[in-house]
C-alpha positions as CSV (number, residue, x, y, z in Angstrom):
1,M,77.5,99.0,65.2
2,Y,78.7,97.7,68.7
3,R,76.0,96.0,70.6
4,L,75.6,95.0,74.0
5,K,74.3,92.2,75.2
6,N,71.9,91.0,78.4
7,S,71.0,87.8,79.8
8,F,68.3,89.6,80.9
9,A,68.4,93.6,81.7
10,L,70.7,95.9,81.5
11,V,70.2,96.7,85.5
12,A,72.1,93.1,86.2
13,G,74.7,93.9,84.8
14,L,75.2,90.6,82.8
15,I,76.2,92.6,79.7
16,T,78.6,91.3,76.2
17,I,79.5,92.9,73.9
18,G,79.7,92.1,70.0
19,V,79.8,94.5,67.0
20,I,77.9,95.6,64.1
21,I,78.8,97.4,61.3
22,G,75.8,99.7,59.7
23,V,74.4,102.7,58.8
24,V,72.7,105.4,60.4
25,L,71.0,108.8,58.0
26,T,70.1,111.0,61.0
27,T,68.2,114.0,61.1
28,S,68.8,117.7,62.3
29,F,66.2,119.7,63.8
30,N,66.8,123.6,63.3
31,L,63.9,125.6,64.0
32,D,65.7,127.9,66.5
33,S,65.9,130.8,64.3
34,K,67.6,132.1,67.1
35,S,70.4,129.6,66.2
36,I,73.5,130.8,64.3
37,A,76.0,128.9,61.8
38,G,79.2,129.1,60.7
39,T,82.0,127.9,60.3
40,T,84.8,128.6,62.5
41,E,88.5,130.0,61.4
42,G,90.3,126.9,61.2
43,K,87.6,124.3,61.8
44,I,87.0,122.2,58.6
45,Y,83.0,122.0,59.7
46,T,80.0,124.0,60.1
47,E,79.3,124.5,64.1
48,A,76.4,126.3,65.3
49,Q,77.3,129.9,66.9
50,N,74.2,129.8,69.7
51,S,73.7,126.5,71.2
52,D,72.3,127.3,74.8
53,I,68.4,128.2,73.3
54,T,66.3,125.7,73.3
55,P,63.0,125.3,71.4
56,P,60.1,126.0,73.4
57,A,59.3,122.1,72.8
58,T,55.9,122.5,75.9
59,A,55.0,126.7,73.7
60,A,51.6,126.7,72.5
61,N,52.6,126.9,69.0
62,F,54.6,123.7,69.3
63,N,53.8,121.0,66.2
64,P,55.5,117.9,66.1
65,N,54.2,117.0,63.1
66,S,55.5,119.6,61.0
67,M,58.4,119.3,62.8
68,F,60.4,116.5,62.5
69,V,58.9,116.9,58.1
70,D,61.1,120.3,58.2
71,I,63.5,118.4,60.3
72,V,63.9,115.7,57.7
73,E,63.8,117.0,54.9
74,K,67.2,119.3,55.9
75,V,69.2,117.2,57.3
76,R,68.7,113.4,54.7
77,P,70.8,114.9,52.3
78,S,73.5,115.8,54.6
79,I,73.7,112.0,55.6
80,V,75.3,109.4,53.6
81,S,75.8,105.6,53.5
82,I,79.4,103.7,54.0
83,Y,79.8,101.1,52.1
84,T,82.9,99.3,53.2
85,T,85.1,95.6,52.2
86,K,87.0,93.4,53.8
87,T,89.2,90.4,52.7
88,I,89.9,88.7,56.2
89,K,92.5,85.7,55.4
90,M,91.3,82.2,56.8
91,R,93.8,79.7,58.1
92,E,95.4,77.3,56.0
93,N,94.1,74.0,56.0
94,P,95.8,72.2,59.0
95,F,96.4,68.8,56.4
96,F,98.2,70.9,54.1
97,F,100.8,69.3,54.8
98,F,101.2,65.5,55.3
99,F,99.1,66.2,51.5
100,R,101.4,68.5,50.0
101,D,104.6,65.5,50.8
102,F,101.9,62.5,50.5
103,G,100.3,63.9,48.0
104,N,99.6,65.3,44.2
105,I,97.3,67.6,44.5
106,P,97.4,71.2,44.0
107,E,98.0,73.8,46.8
108,D,95.6,76.6,46.0
109,Q,92.9,73.5,45.6
110,L,94.1,72.7,50.3
111,R,94.3,76.5,51.1
112,Q,91.6,77.7,52.4
113,P,91.1,81.5,50.0
114,E,90.6,85.0,50.8
115,M,86.7,85.7,52.0
116,K,85.5,88.5,51.4
117,Q,83.5,90.4,53.9
118,Q,81.2,94.1,53.6
119,G,79.8,95.8,55.9
120,L,77.6,99.3,55.6
121,G,77.9,102.0,58.1
122,S,76.7,105.5,58.2
123,G,78.1,108.8,58.2
124,I,77.4,112.6,58.2
125,I,79.5,114.9,55.4
126,I,80.9,118.0,57.8
127,S,82.3,120.4,54.9
128,K,81.2,121.0,50.6
129,D,84.7,119.3,50.0
130,G,83.8,115.9,50.9
131,Y,85.0,115.8,54.7
132,I,82.8,112.9,56.8
133,L,82.6,111.8,59.9
134,T,81.6,108.8,61.2
135,N,82.9,105.8,63.5
136,N,85.7,104.5,63.3
137,H,84.6,100.9,64.0
138,V,83.2,101.5,60.5
139,V,86.1,101.7,58.5
140,E,88.2,99.7,60.1
141,D,91.0,98.0,58.2
142,V,89.2,97.8,55.5
143,D,90.4,97.7,51.8
144,E,87.6,98.9,50.5
145,L,85.7,102.2,50.9
146,R,82.6,103.8,48.9
147,V,80.6,106.7,49.8
148,K,76.3,107.0,48.6
149,L,75.2,110.9,48.8
150,I,71.2,110.7,49.2
151,D,71.3,111.5,45.1
152,N,72.6,108.4,44.3
153,S,75.6,109.1,43.4
154,E,78.9,106.8,44.4
155,Y,82.0,108.1,45.1
156,D,85.1,106.3,46.3
157,A,86.8,107.0,49.9
158,K,89.9,107.3,51.8
159,V,90.1,107.0,55.6
160,I,91.8,110.2,56.8
161,G,92.5,110.0,60.4
162,T,90.9,107.6,63.2
163,D,90.7,107.4,66.9
164,P,89.8,104.4,68.4
165,S,89.7,105.5,71.9
166,T,86.1,107.6,70.8
167,D,85.7,105.0,67.7
168,I,85.4,108.3,65.6
169,A,86.8,108.7,61.7
170,L,87.8,111.6,59.4
171,I,87.2,110.3,55.4
172,K,87.2,112.3,53.0
173,I,84.8,111.7,49.3
174,D,86.5,114.1,46.4
175,A,83.3,116.1,45.6
176,K,82.5,119.7,45.5
177,D,78.7,122.4,47.0
178,L,78.1,119.5,49.3
179,P,75.4,119.5,51.5
180,V,76.6,119.8,55.3
181,A,75.3,119.3,58.5
182,V,75.4,122.0,61.9
183,L,77.4,120.2,64.6
184,G,75.5,121.6,67.5
185,N,76.6,121.4,71.3
186,S,76.9,118.3,72.9
187,D,77.9,119.8,76.2
188,N,74.9,121.8,77.0
189,L,72.6,119.0,76.4
190,K,70.3,117.7,78.5
191,I,68.0,114.3,79.8
192,G,64.5,114.7,78.5
193,E,65.3,117.2,75.5
194,W,64.0,115.6,71.4
195,V,66.2,113.4,69.4
196,V,66.0,112.4,66.1
197,A,67.7,109.8,63.9
198,I,67.1,109.0,59.9
199,G,68.9,106.1,59.0
200,N,68.9,102.4,56.4
201,P,68.9,100.2,60.0
202,L,68.7,97.4,58.3
203,N,69.3,98.0,55.3
204,L,66.2,100.3,55.2
205,T,67.1,103.8,53.8
206,S,66.1,106.5,55.3
207,T,64.2,105.3,58.5
208,V,63.2,107.8,61.1
209,T,63.2,107.6,64.8
210,A,62.3,109.9,67.1
211,G,63.4,109.8,71.0
212,I,64.6,111.8,74.5
213,V,68.1,112.0,75.5
214,S,67.6,109.3,78.5
215,A,71.1,109.6,79.8
216,L,74.2,110.9,79.9
217,H,77.8,110.5,80.8
218,R,77.3,106.7,80.0
219,S,80.0,104.0,80.6
220,I,80.1,101.0,78.7
221,N,83.1,99.6,78.6
222,I,82.8,98.8,75.0
223,L,86.2,100.5,74.0
224,R,88.2,99.9,76.6
225,G,91.0,97.3,76.0
226,R,90.2,97.9,72.5
227,N,93.6,96.9,69.6
228,N,95.6,98.0,73.6
229,V,94.2,102.3,73.6
230,S,92.7,104.2,76.3
231,S,89.0,105.1,76.4
232,I,87.0,107.7,77.0
233,E,83.6,106.9,77.2
234,N,81.1,109.8,77.4
235,F,78.4,108.7,75.3
236,I,75.1,110.0,75.1
237,Q,71.8,107.7,75.7
238,T,68.6,108.1,74.1
239,D,65.4,105.5,73.2
240,A,65.4,107.0,69.4
241,A,64.3,103.1,67.9
242,I,68.4,102.2,66.2
243,N,69.3,99.2,65.3
244,P,72.0,97.6,62.8
245,G,72.7,99.7,60.1
246,N,72.9,102.4,62.9
247,S,76.8,103.0,63.0
248,G,78.5,106.5,62.1
249,G,75.7,107.9,61.5
250,A,73.8,111.6,63.3
251,L,72.0,112.2,66.7
252,V,70.7,115.8,66.3
253,N,68.4,118.3,68.1
254,L,65.4,120.1,67.7
255,K,67.8,123.3,66.8
256,G,69.1,120.7,63.6
257,E,72.1,120.6,65.3
258,V,74.5,116.8,65.4
259,I,75.1,116.6,69.0
260,G,76.0,113.1,69.1
261,V,77.4,110.2,66.7
262,N,75.7,106.9,67.0
263,T,77.8,104.2,68.3
264,A,76.2,101.0,69.6
265,I,73.5,99.4,71.2
266,A,71.5,97.5,74.8
267,T,70.4,94.3,73.6
268,N,69.8,90.1,74.1
269,T,67.9,90.2,70.6
270,N,70.7,91.7,68.5
271,Y,68.2,94.2,67.5
272,Y,66.8,97.8,68.8
273,M,65.1,96.7,72.8
274,G,65.2,100.9,73.8
275,Y,68.9,101.5,74.2
276,G,71.7,103.7,72.1
277,F,74.6,104.8,72.8
278,A,76.6,108.1,70.6
279,V,79.9,109.8,70.1
280,P,78.6,113.3,72.1
281,I,79.5,115.6,69.3
282,D,81.7,117.7,71.1
283,I,84.2,114.8,72.0
284,A,84.4,114.5,67.6
285,K,84.5,117.9,66.7
286,A,88.0,117.6,68.8
287,V,89.2,114.3,67.1
288,V,88.7,115.7,63.9
289,D,90.3,119.0,64.4
290,D,93.1,117.0,65.9
291,I,93.1,115.2,62.6
292,I,93.6,118.1,60.2
293,K,95.9,120.7,62.4
294,F,98.2,117.8,62.6
295,G,97.5,114.7,60.9
296,E,97.1,112.7,64.3
297,V,95.3,112.3,67.4
298,R,97.0,114.6,70.0
299,R,95.3,113.9,73.2
300,G,95.8,115.6,76.7
301,Y,97.0,113.4,79.6
302,L,96.8,114.8,83.2
303,G,98.5,111.7,84.8
304,V,96.1,110.4,88.1
305,Y,94.8,106.5,88.3
306,I,91.0,108.0,90.0
307,S,87.9,106.1,90.8
308,E,84.4,107.4,91.7
309,V,83.7,108.9,94.9
310,T,81.7,106.7,96.8
311,P,79.8,107.3,99.9
312,V,82.3,105.8,101.5
313,T,84.7,108.1,100.3
314,A,82.8,111.2,100.6
315,K,82.5,110.7,104.3
316,G,86.3,109.9,104.6
317,V,87.6,112.7,102.6
318,K,84.9,115.0,103.8
319,L,82.7,115.5,101.7
320,D,79.7,117.0,102.2
321,H,77.9,114.5,100.0
322,P,79.3,112.0,96.9
323,R,80.9,114.3,94.7
324,G,83.8,115.0,92.2
325,V,86.7,112.1,90.9
326,F,88.8,110.6,93.9
327,V,92.4,110.8,92.8
328,T,93.4,107.2,94.7
329,S,97.5,108.2,92.9
330,V,99.4,110.6,90.7
331,I,102.7,109.0,88.4
332,E,106.1,109.9,88.4
333,G,107.1,113.5,86.6
334,S,103.1,113.8,85.4
335,A,101.4,117.1,85.1
336,A,99.4,116.2,87.7
337,E,102.8,115.9,90.2
338,K,103.8,118.7,88.5
339,A,101.2,121.6,89.0
340,G,100.7,120.1,92.9
341,I,97.8,117.5,92.9
342,K,98.1,114.7,95.5
343,E,97.2,111.0,96.1
344,G,93.7,111.6,98.2
345,D,92.2,115.3,96.0
346,V,88.5,115.3,94.8
347,I,88.7,117.2,91.6
348,L,85.2,118.6,91.6
349,S,85.4,121.2,88.3
350,V,87.7,121.0,85.0
351,N,87.6,124.9,83.7
352,G,84.4,125.5,85.5
353,K,82.7,122.7,85.1
354,E,81.4,119.9,87.2
355,V,83.2,116.5,87.2
356,N,81.5,113.6,89.0
357,R,82.1,110.1,87.1
358,P,85.8,109.3,85.8
359,N,84.5,109.0,82.3
360,E,82.9,112.9,83.0
361,L,86.9,113.6,84.3
362,Q,88.6,111.9,81.0
363,A,86.6,113.5,79.0
364,K,87.2,116.9,79.7
365,I,91.2,116.1,80.0
366,G,90.9,114.5,76.7
367,V,89.3,116.6,74.0
368,L,92.2,118.9,74.7
369,N,96.3,118.5,73.6
370,P,99.2,118.7,75.4
371,G,100.5,121.7,76.0
372,D,96.8,123.4,76.9
373,K,96.7,124.6,80.1
374,V,93.8,123.5,82.8
375,T,92.2,125.0,85.8
376,L,90.7,122.7,88.4
377,K,88.8,123.0,91.7
378,I,90.1,120.4,94.1
379,W,88.6,119.0,97.4
380,R,91.8,118.7,100.3
381,D,91.4,118.6,103.9
382,G,87.5,119.9,104.0
383,K,89.0,122.9,101.8
384,E,88.7,124.6,98.2
385,L,91.2,124.8,96.1
386,T,92.6,125.9,92.6
387,I,95.1,124.2,90.8
388,K,96.4,124.6,87.0
389,A,98.4,122.3,85.1
390,T,100.4,122.2,82.1
391,L,98.9,118.7,80.0
392,K,101.5,116.3,78.9
393,G,101.3,114.2,76.3
394,R,100.7,110.1,76.9
395,D,104.3,109.3,77.5
396,N,105.5,113.1,79.7
397,E,106.3,115.1,76.4
398,E,104.4,117.6,74.3
399,G,102.4,115.2,71.3
400,G,104.0,112.7,72.7
401,S,105.5,109.7,71.7
402,E,103.0,107.6,70.3
403,A,102.2,110.7,68.1
404,K,105.5,111.5,66.9
405,S,106.3,108.1,65.6
406,K,102.6,108.7,63.2
407,T,103.7,112.1,62.3
408,K,107.4,109.9,60.8
409,M,105.1,107.6,59.2
410,H,103.1,110.5,56.8
411,K,106.9,111.2,55.7
412,G,107.0,108.2,54.2
413,I,108.2,106.2,56.8
414,P,106.4,102.4,56.2
415,D,103.3,101.4,58.3
416,L,104.4,98.1,60.0
417,G,101.1,97.7,61.9
418,M,102.0,98.4,65.4
419,K,101.7,101.7,67.4
420,L,105.3,102.9,69.7
421,R,105.7,104.1,72.6
422,N,108.8,105.7,74.5
423,L,109.9,103.8,77.9
424,T,109.2,105.4,80.5
425,D,112.3,104.8,83.5
426,Q,110.2,102.4,85.7
427,Q,110.6,100.7,82.5
428,K,113.5,100.5,81.4
429,D,115.0,99.7,85.1
430,N,113.0,96.6,85.0
431,L,113.5,95.5,81.7
432,E,117.3,97.0,82.2
433,V,117.9,98.7,79.2
434,D,118.8,102.3,78.2
435,G,116.3,102.7,74.7
436,G,114.3,100.9,73.5
437,A,110.4,101.3,71.5
438,L,107.6,99.8,73.8
439,V,104.9,98.1,71.6
440,A,101.3,99.6,72.6
441,S,99.3,97.7,69.9
442,V,100.4,95.7,66.9
443,E,96.6,95.3,64.2
444,Q,95.6,92.2,63.1
445,F,97.3,90.6,59.9
446,S,99.5,93.1,59.9
447,A,103.3,92.6,59.0
448,A,104.0,93.1,62.8
449,S,101.0,90.6,63.7
450,Q,103.0,88.4,61.2
451,A,106.6,88.7,62.3
452,R,104.5,87.8,65.6
453,I,105.1,90.9,67.5
454,A,102.5,91.1,70.3
455,P,102.1,94.4,72.6
456,G,104.1,94.6,75.5
457,D,107.2,94.1,73.8
458,V,110.4,95.7,73.6
459,I,112.1,96.8,69.8
460,I,116.3,97.2,71.2
461,E,117.8,96.6,68.2
462,V,117.7,97.0,64.5
463,E,119.9,94.5,62.7
464,G,122.4,94.4,66.3
465,K,121.9,98.1,66.7
466,K,120.8,99.2,68.8
467,V,117.3,101.3,69.7
468,K,117.4,104.4,71.6
469,S,113.8,105.5,71.4
470,V,110.8,105.1,69.3
471,S,111.8,107.8,66.7
472,D,115.5,106.3,66.2
473,F,114.0,103.0,65.6
474,Y,111.7,105.2,63.0
475,D,115.1,107.1,61.9
476,K,116.2,102.8,61.3
477,V,114.2,102.0,59.3
478,K,113.1,104.3,56.9
479,K,116.7,103.5,54.5
480,F,114.6,100.0,54.3
481,K,112.9,99.3,50.6
482,P,109.4,97.6,50.5
483,G,110.5,94.3,50.7
484,D,113.1,94.3,52.5
485,V,113.4,91.7,55.0
486,I,114.5,94.0,59.2
487,K,116.1,92.0,61.5
488,L,114.4,92.7,64.9
489,K,115.8,91.9,69.0
490,L,112.5,92.5,71.1
491,R,112.9,92.2,74.9
492,T,109.6,91.2,76.9
493,L,108.9,91.2,80.7
494,Q,107.0,88.0,81.4
495,N,106.4,86.4,85.2
496,R,108.6,88.8,86.3
497,E,111.0,87.2,84.0
498,K,112.9,89.1,80.8
499,F,114.1,87.3,78.0
500,D,115.1,88.4,74.1
501,R,114.8,86.9,70.9
502,L,115.0,87.5,67.3
503,V,112.1,88.1,64.4
504,F,112.5,89.1,60.5
505,I,109.2,90.8,59.6
506,E,109.1,92.5,56.7
507,I,108.9,95.9,55.4
508,P,104.9,95.8,53.4
509,K,104.4,96.8,49.5
510,K,102.4,98.8,48.2
């Protein structure tokens, strides 16, 4: 689980970030008989159909003792423990070459051995046939993945899909007739609502904690820049006790619905200090839907740079008070430009839902797909306007070039450990190329990493043949077999100067 450390207090803003992978088993409340659950067509999970009714927590017959007991008994079976093993490759002994040349010590004694790192996480069973929702950082880059159910039965698990942008992952075990959790609607959540978490923090299995929703729409800057992906941070903040060991589990409302996936804590001691953060379940459901439908996450983009509306900004654009999200610039050729959004506009709402922070707007757009249409309320020149836009992919393509590259990899293309994007016209001009594949991110210890390929590099040739696009790159490498070595030419722009270099990359052996 992510930890936020602060030197004195959160309000001081002195926050540093660490990561602890841990288990969270959480609970569900199911006290409201009017809340109907059912499997929606095309979805693998059970979803609450009537999420706008809140149980009367102040009613005369309110009995917190029996309520929490009922919740725990109902939900515990749908929460699992996740055990991971990861191989860490140690650096070579710096004296290896000296001893190799001048001594007779065997090489295996001069090299530092690989180290096995074990981790814990939690997950939420969302389908009877074994689909489990958890955090991306719980299962990221692991070699072994096992799941333990509440009855202590264990299963090997496989990763179905991940989304580092939201820290959500979907895994699966081979099982049937499993108990499932009901997924609620985090969009209707209100500050002050009771929530409960059940888990095994510090490996204390099935620990139950309760608290309230203490804040909404929190951006805490723990995902930004990880794996060189854009982030969507719109966390639910809670004071329910969450400790190392709680990652990937559920935050549950009083109706027994999962409304968040516990992800982070804020602390200066590495343990609970009153601040916990969960990914809203509406974001998690959108990720799961995409993974199941497309085999990847296809995220819609509006194509604007945005900032908070400060009192000064509000005065400048003639708003009565600070509200909405200020558009600082519009990307050329983007969905926003084509819809008529202009620099200096203030976006007040998306599909009828108000947005007042940049991360709120990112979350509203980020759960939609390329091709989806959105209705935006805009403030411009002292008037409200309604604009409709059709979202595009990351690189102004239907589905996005990054999505296309992943789809090809599902069809047998080797995983080289890097994500690629097509170049924009501006990037082509800057690099003086008419095509290529931009390296967006590189996984640690991958074939690309070992070849010294880095984010920002552009692959312009494969074995001396020009690369036109991401799809062209994969078309060129798909003929190679595991163990083959490929020669790539890369172009990099550094300090306004471009230079080319050759690298050799080996197709990983399965």
